[in-house]
C-alpha positions in Angstrom: -0.2 60.9 43.9 -2.5 60.8 40.9 -3.0 64.5 41.1 0.8 65.2 41.1 1.2 62.9 38.0 -1.5 64.8 36.2 0.1 68.1 37.1 3.5 66.8 35.8 1.9 65.6 32.6 0.2 68.9 32.0 3.5 70.7 32.6 5.0 68.7 29.7 2.3 69.7 27.3 2.4 73.0 25.4 0.4 75.9 26.8 -3.3 75.9 25.9 -3.3 72.2 25.2 -5.8 70.6 27.6 -9.4 69.5 28.0 -10.9 67.7 25.0 -7.6 68.0 23.1 -5.9 66.0 25.8 -8.5 63.3 25.6 -8.2 63.1 21.8 -4.4 62.9 22.1 -4.7 60.1 24.6 -7.1 58.2 22.4 -4.8 58.5 19.4 -1.9 57.3 21.4 -3.8 54.3 22.5 -5.0 53.6 19.0 -1.4 53.8 17.8 -0.2 51.4 20.4 -3.1 49.0 19.6 -2.3 49.2 15.9 1.3 48.6 16.5 0.5 45.3 18.1 -0.8 44.1 14.7 2.7 43.8 13.3 4.0 40.2 13.2 6.8 38.3 11.5 6.3 35.1 9.5 9.4 32.8 9.6 10.7 31.1 6.4 9.3 27.7 7.6 5.9 29.2 8.3 2.8 30.7 6.6 0.6 33.3 8.1 -3.1 32.7 8.5 -5.0 36.0 9.3 -8.5 36.1 10.7 -10.6 39.3 10.7 -13.7 39.0 12.9 -13.2 35.3 12.8 -13.2 35.1 9.0 -10.3 33.7 6.9 -9.7 35.3 3.5 -8.1 32.2 2.1 -4.8 33.8 1.3 -1.8 32.6 3.4 0.9 35.2 4.1 4.4 34.6 2.9 7.5 34.8 5.2 8.4 38.4 6.2 6.9 41.3 8.2 3.1 41.4 8.0 0.3 43.3 9.6 -3.2 42.3 10.6 -5.9 43.7 12.9 -4.9 43.2 16.5 -7.2 41.4 19.0 -10.0 41.4 19.5 -10.7 42.2 15.8 -8.1 40.0 14.3 -6.1 36.9 15.0 -3.0 35.3 13.4 -1.8 31.7 13.2 1.6 30.8 11.9 1.7 27.0 11.4 5.0 25.3 10.4 4.5 24.0 6.9 8.0 22.5 6.3 8.4 20.4 9.5 7.8 16.7 8.8 5.4 15.4 11.5 5.4 11.8 12.7 2.5 9.7 13.9 3.1 6.2 15.4 0.5 3.5 15.1 0.8 0.3 17.1 3.5 1.5 19.4 4.9 4.5 21.2 8.5 5.5 21.2 10.3 6.8 24.2 9.8 10.5 23.2 6.0 10.2 22.7 5.1 7.5 25.2 3.3 8.6 28.3 5.1 6.1 30.4 8.4 7.5 29.3 9.7 4.4 27.5 8.9 2.6 24.3 5.9 0.3 24.5 3.6 -1.7 22.3 -0.1 -0.8 21.8 -1.8 -4.1 20.8 -5.2 -2.6 20.3 -3.7 -0.7 17.4 -1.2 -3.2 16.1 -3.2 -6.4 16.1 -4.7 -7.0 12.7 -6.3 -10.0 10.8 -4.8 -11.0 7.4 -6.7 -12.1 4.4 -6.0 -15.8 5.2 -7.5 -15.3 8.7 -4.2 -15.1 10.7 -3.3 -12.5 13.3 -0.4 -10.3 12.7 1.3 -7.6 14.8 2.1 -4.5 12.7 3.8 -1.3 13.9 4.1 1.5 11.4 4.9 5.3 11.2 3.1 7.9 9.1 5.2 11.0 8.0 3.2 14.0 6.9 3.4 17.8 6.4 0.9 20.7 6.2 0.0 21.3 2.6 -2.8 23.8 3.0 -2.6 25.7 6.4 -6.2 27.1 6.1 -7.7 23.6 5.6 -5.5 22.1 8.3 -6.6 24.7 10.9 -10.3 25.1 10.2 -11.7 22.0 8.5 -10.9 19.4 11.2 -11.0 19.8 14.9 -8.1 17.4 15.6 -6.1 16.8 12.3 -3.4 14.7 13.9 -5.9 12.3 15.5 -7.8 12.1 12.2 -4.6 11.1 10.4 -3.8 8.5 13.0 -7.3 6.9 12.9 -7.4 7.1 9.1 -4.0 5.4 8.8 -5.0 2.6 11.1 -8.2 2.0 9.1 -6.4 2.0 5.8 -3.8 -0.4 7.1 -6.4 -2.8 8.4 -8.2 -2.8 5.1 -4.9 -3.6 3.2 -3.8 -6.3 5.6 -7.3 -7.8 5.4 -6.7 -8.5 1.7 -3.2 -9.8 2.1 -1.9 -13.2 3.1 0.3 -13.3 6.2 3.2 -14.8 4.3 3.1 -12.0 1.8 2.9 -9.4 4.5 5.9 -10.8 6.3 8.1 -11.1 3.2 7.9 -9.8 -0.3 4.9 -7.5 -0.2 6.1 -5.1 2.5 7.1 -2.4 0.0 3.8 -2.8 -1.9 1.9 -2.4 1.4 3.7 0.8 2.2 3.0 2.3 -1.2 -0.7 1.3 -1.1 -1.1 2.6 2.4 0.3 6.0 1.5 -1.9 6.3 -1.6 -5.1 5.3 0.1 -4.4 7.4 3.2 -3.7 10.5 1.0 -7.0 9.9 -0.8 -8.8 9.7 2.5 -7.4 12.8 4.1 -8.0 14.7 0.8 -11.7 13.6 1.0 -11.8 15.0 4.5 -10.2 18.3 3.3 -7.5 18.0 6.0 -4.9 20.1 4.1 -2.2 17.4 4.8 0.3 15.7 2.5 1.3 12.2 3.4 5.0 11.9 2.7 5.4 8.2 3.4 4.2 5.2 5.4 6.9 3.0 6.9 6.4 -0.4 8.4 8.5 -0.6 11.5 7.8 -4.1 12.6 5.7 -6.9 11.1 5.6 -10.1 13.2 3.2 -12.7 14.4 1.8 -12.2 17.9 4.3 -13.0 20.7 2.0 -15.7 22.1 2.4 -17.8 19.0 5.8 -16.7 17.7 7.4 -20.1 18.5 4.7 -22.0 16.6 4.9 -19.6 13.8 8.7 -20.0 13.5 8.2 -23.8 13.4 5.8 -23.3 10.5 8.3 -21.0 8.8 11.0 -23.6 9.1 8.7 -26.3 7.7 7.9 -24.0 4.8 11.6 -23.4 4.2 12.2 -27.2 4.3 9.3 -27.6 1.8 10.9 -25.0 -0.5 14.3 -26.7 -0.2 12.8 -30.1 -1.0 10.9 -28.6 -3.9 14.1 -27.0 -5.2 16.0 -30.3 -4.9 13.2 -32.1 -6.7 13.2 -29.4 -9.4 17.0 -29.8 -9.8 16.6 -33.6 -10.0 13.9 -33.2 -12.6 16.0 -30.8 -14.6 18.8 -33.4 -14.5 16.7 -36.5 -15.3 14.2 -35.1 -17.8 16.8 -33.7 -20.3 18.8 -37.0 -20.1 15.6 -39.0 -20.7 14.7 -36.8 -23.6 18.1 -37.2 -25.1 17.9 -41.0 -24.8 14.4 -40.9 -26.3 15.7 -38.8 -29.1 18.6 -41.2 -29.6 16.3 -44.2 -29.7 14.0 -42.4 -32.2 16.9 -41.5 -34.4 18.2 -45.1 -34.2 14.7 -46.4 -35.1 14.5 -44.0 -38.0 17.9 -45.1 -39.2 16.9 -48.8 -38.9 13.6 -48.1 -40.6 15.4 -46.4 -43.5 17.9 -49.2 -43.7 15.1 -51.9 -43.9 13.1 -49.9 -46.4 16.2 -49.3 -48.6 17.1 -53.0 -48.4 13.6 -54.0 -49.2 13.5 -51.5 -52.0 16.8 -52.9 -53.3 15.6 -56.5 -53.1 12.4 -55.5 -54.9 14.4 -53.7 -57.6 16.8 -56.7 -58.0 13.8 -59.1 -58.3 12.3 -56.8 -60.9 15.5 -56.7 -62.9 15.8 -60.6 -62.6 12.2 -60.9 -63.7 12.8 -58.6 -66.7 15.8 -60.7 -67.7 13.8 -63.9 -67.3 11.1 -62.6 -69.5 13.6 -61.8 -72.2 15.7 -65.0 -72.0 14.0 -67.7 -69.9 16.6 -70.5 -70.5 19.6 -68.4 -69.7 18.1 -66.9 -66.7 16.9 -70.2 -65.3 20.3 -71.7 -65.7 22.0 -68.7 -64.1 19.6 -68.9 -61.2 20.3 -72.6 -60.8 24.0 -72.1 -60.8 23.9 -69.2 -58.3 21.6 -71.3 -56.0 24.0 -74.3 -56.1 26.9 -71.9 -55.4 25.2 -70.6 -52.3 24.3 -74.1 -51.1 27.6 -75.9 -51.8 29.9 -73.0 -50.7 30.6 -74.5 -47.2 30.1 -78.2 -48.0 32.8 -80.8 -48.4 32.6 -82.0 -52.0 33.9 -85.1 -53.9 33.9 -84.6 -57.6 34.1 -87.7 -59.9 34.9 -87.2 -63.5 32.7 -89.5 -65.5 34.8 -89.0 -68.7 37.8 -90.6 -67.0 35.9 -93.9 -66.5 34.4 -93.3 -63.0 30.9 -94.6 -62.5 28.8 -95.4 -59.4 30.6 -95.7 -56.1 34.3 -95.9 -56.4 37.1 -95.9 -53.7 38.4 -92.5 -53.0 40.7 -90.9 -50.5 38.8 -88.7 -48.0 41.5 -86.0 -47.8 39.5 -83.6 -45.5 38.8 -86.3 -43.0 42.5 -87.4 -43.0 43.5 -83.8 -42.4 41.1 -83.4 -39.5 42.3 -86.6 -37.9 46.0 -85.4 -38.2 45.0 -82.1 -36.6 43.3 -83.9 -33.7 46.3 -86.2 -33.1 48.7 -83.3 -33.0 46.6 -81.4 -30.5 46.3 -84.5 -28.3 50.1 -85.2 -28.3 50.9 -81.6 -27.4 48.6 -81.7 -24.4 50.2 -85.0 -23.1 53.7 -83.5 -23.4 52.7 -80.5 -21.4 51.2 -82.6 -18.6 54.4 -84.8 -18.4 56.6 -81.8 -18.0 54.5 -80.5 -15.2 
């Protein structure tokens, strides 16, 4: 059969073409077929990495038709540089779980906070290939390196954070800090990876103490509520007390000013009287005497006897004020008796 195929092939060749020429032609055909295997296509989402005798020239190939030495001289890798990769730490979702369903991985998720509490953290790291050459050749297992590095970075951050902060207001800060520190770490390794984001999926206390932790949280909420109520009461009482204090101070200032002004006026009046006394002692003395008697006798019943009309010593007189008072008493007594008789 081989002999017949050789005869048929020779019949297809031109006359006089045989022997060494035939061997050369066969070798050229084989070389052509081998060289044709060096053509490859790089997709828009890929970059071509060419190796020649195991050496990389450091220049990734852009999308399109490319050529490189075929095996065993050359080798081509075409990693996807646009696909966003996902690494889960602390849990496994249904797609990536070996058991086929989502599950928790406590040896990855359990961490100790800065105030020596235990917290269960599940998070996801999203990354892309930034430098295909570094990604392929600098690390033996880049994905595992990213996973272990992310876990180490998160443990370091949580170790400096209080549990209450990690559960509430500092979640966004933790995500940003984890992304920055993880990027710096993989850059130090030369992994050729860009960390797009770190997202906290679940941050909870351990399930064994979740009830006790919830009790503590409710107690803290009650504490905050009482503090707010006390603050509101203080905001209501303190301004009122300050207002009353200011009112008392203003009243005291007004009284002080009044007393000072009155004293100043009395002093000025005394000085003016003294100046008048110095200038006219007799007149001033008589005026002071008359004014004093006027003040003393203003509300006193007085009986005046004119000596020039012949009165001297004790003389009979009609006590008109006493008579008037007696009449008033009698009238009031008679009115009350009449009212009782009518009743």
